[in-house]
N, C-alpha and C positions, 0 to 999 in steps of 0.2 A: 552467526546469521549475517546476511548481506545488508548492513545498515551502518549509519554513521550518526554520531552525536556531536552537536555543536552547542555548547552551553546547556541550556534547559531544553533545547529542541532536538528531536530525534527524527531521522528520515530513513526510509528504506532506500535501496539502491536506485530504483527507478525515479522516485521523486527527487532525490539528491542530484541525480544526473540532469534532470529537466531544469532544476533551479540553477545548477552550475552553468549549463549551456545558455540559459537565458541571461544570466548575469554577465557572462563573458561577451555574448553577442551585443548586449546593450552598451557595455563598456567600450568595446572596440568601435562600435558605431558612433559613440559620443566623441571619441578621440578623432575619428575621421571627419566628423561633422565640424569640429573646430579647426581642422587643418585643410579640408578639401571643400566641403559644401555643407552649410548648416541644414540643408534639406534632409540630409542623411539622419540627423537627430530625430526629426519629426517622423520620418519614414520608419525608423527602427522602433520607435514607441508604438506606432500603429501596427507594425509587423508582430511585435510581441503580443499585443492584445488580440489581434486577429488569429494568430497561431494558437493562443490559449483557448479562445472561444471555439475555434474549429475543432481542437482536440476534445474539448468537453462535449460539443454538439455531436460529434461522431460517436462518442461513447453513449450519449443519451439515446440517439437514434438506434443504436445496436440493441439497447435494452429498453426500448420505448414502452413495452407492455408493463415492465416492472415500475417504471417511473410514472405511468399513467395514474396509478392509485394514490401516489404521493408526489404531485408535481413540484412541490416546494423543495424537494430534495435535489432538483436540478441545480439549485444554487448552493448546495452543501459541498463546496469544493474541497473542504478539509477532509472529507471522507475518501478522497481519491476518486479515480475513475476518469482517465484521459486516454485518448487514442493517439499513438505516435503517428499513425497514418493520417488522421485528421489534422494534427498539428503541422505535418509536412505539407499537406494540401494548402493550409492557410498561408504558410510561409511562401510557397510557390506562387500563390495568387498575388501576394504583395511584391514578389520579385517581378511579376509581369507588370504590375502597376508602376513600379520604379522604371522598368524598361520603357514603358510607354511615355513616361514623363521626361526621362533623360537617359539616353543611351550612354552618355559619358559616365554616369554614376553606377551603372549596373555592375561593373567590375568591383567597385568599392563595396556595394551592397553584398555581392557574392562573397567577398572577403570576410565581411562581418558574420554572415551566416556560417561560413566554413569554420571560423574561429569558434562559434558557438557549438557546432557539431563536434569539433575536435575536443572541446572542453567536456561535453556531455559523454563522449566516448571514453575519455580519460577518467571521468568520475565513475563510470560503470566499472572500468578496469580496477580502479582504486578500491571500490567497495565490494566488488564481487569476489567471493572465495569459492574455489572449486573443491576445497577440502570437504569431504563427506563427514558430517557430524554423526558420531556413533549414537546408537539408541540409548535411551536412559535405562540404566540397569536397576535403579531403586524402585520400590513400590511406595505409594503415598496413601495416607489415610483419607478416606472420603468423608464427606459431611455426615454420612449415615453411619460412620464408625467402622467400615470395612476397609480392606487393603485393596488398592487398585494399581496395576502397572500403567506406565505411560508408553503407548506405542508397542510395537513388536508383538502384537496379538494376532497377526495374520490378516488384519484388516487395516486399511488406511484410516487416518485419524486427523481431525482438526483440533489442535491444542491451543486454547486461548489463555494467555496469562493476564490476570486482571486483579483489581483491588476495589473495595467499596469506596475508597476516598478519591478514586480516579474518575473525573467527569466523563472523558471519552469512553471509558469502560462502561459506565452506567448508561450512556446513550446507546451503545451498540448491543448490550446484553439482551434486551427484549427481542430484537431482530434475530440475533444468533439463536436464541431459544426457539423461535419459530422455525428457523431452518433446521435446527437439530431435530425437532419433532417430526419433520417431513422428509428427512434425508435418511434413506435406509442403507445405502452402500458404504457410508463413511461414518465412523464414530466421532462424537464430540466429547472433549474433555475440557472442563473449565477449572483451571488451576489457580486458586486464589494465592496471591503472593504476600506472605508476611503477616497475615491477620489471624486472630484466634477464631475457633469454630463458632463461638457465641456471636461475634460481630457479623460473620458471614451469614449465619442462619437468620439473625434478626433483620439484616438487610433484605435478604431474599423474601422473607415473610412479609415485610413492610411493603415491598414493591410487587408482591404477588407474582413472583417469578418462579417458574418451575424449570430448573435446569437438569438436563439428563444425567450428568455425571460431574459432580463438584468434588475436587480433591483439594487438600490443604497442603501448602508448601510454606510453612512458617520460616524456614531458613533460606528461602529464595534459591533453592538448589537448581530449579529449572531455569530461572533467569540467568544464573551463572553458567549452567551447562550450555545454553544456547547463545550466550553473550548478548542477551536482550538489552538494548540501550534505553528502553523506556517502556511504559505501559500505556495502552494495551499493546500486546504483541500476539499475533495470530500465526501459528506455525502449522505447516501441512506436512504430516508424516506419512511416509510410504508404509506398506504393510509390514515391512521388516523393521520399522521403527526409525529408519534414517530420515533426515530432514530433506524434504523435496521442494520446499518453498516457504516463504515467510512474508509477513506484512506488518510493518510497524505503524502504530497509530490507529485511530478509528477507521474501521473498514465499512464500506457500504454493502448493501445487500447484493448489488450487481457484481462487485469485485469478488465478494466471498463466493457467490454462486459460480463465477467464472473459475476461480481457483479450485473449487471442489470439482468442477468438470475436468480441469486439467489433471487433477489428482486421480480421478476415475480413469481418464484416458491413459495415464502413466501405468496404472494397475491393470488395464485391459478390462475394466468393468463397464457393463452396459445395462441400462434399465430394461 
């Protein structure tokens, strides 16, 4: 899957590219500030903040109805949910601000931005794999004691890799359970990683969670098959079982709904 792990931290390709681009942008601007004009340092800091806020704002406005019922989630940046277009608009605004303040510095500012864009593009190329991951051929025992295949059933599926000890998994499961209950065109599979059935059943009962299809993967076969670098990992499988997309880390309702819509579009499904 398209992800990278740095120590205890795991990032999907998009987030890793954004972080790499921002770090390189700030680093280049800091060097230029010490050699050209210290105003570039202050400008780059504000540019990074404005770009980040604009990227988040554009995402929130796109999914305003979803955020309206839980406005506190606007600040849940760890769930993901940023717009590249919004971020670019924020950076463009700050370029205009720099131009108005000093025409002499606009070229240096543009050089910093260009370095960041190149770094982000390189990060995407580094983490992106065009290799099509084959469908899982094994079946897995469900919590109910039956055998269940993973993907390849003729219907697209959302495969969530999780564990009861994983805090982000615990936070996102109630939301995913709600979407699973209201999504008819896509199957949901919740694959517990490495825990016995008694632990999984006790957790779901204690949390009053009703998940549509819980399978047990005590040997972490799915994590190895998809090269998952951490939990939770949400995988989007085409109808033939091949991997169509992925998300590493806690996922928000809006990002999950968007990914499901993309999966339905890929399969030519309409409500």
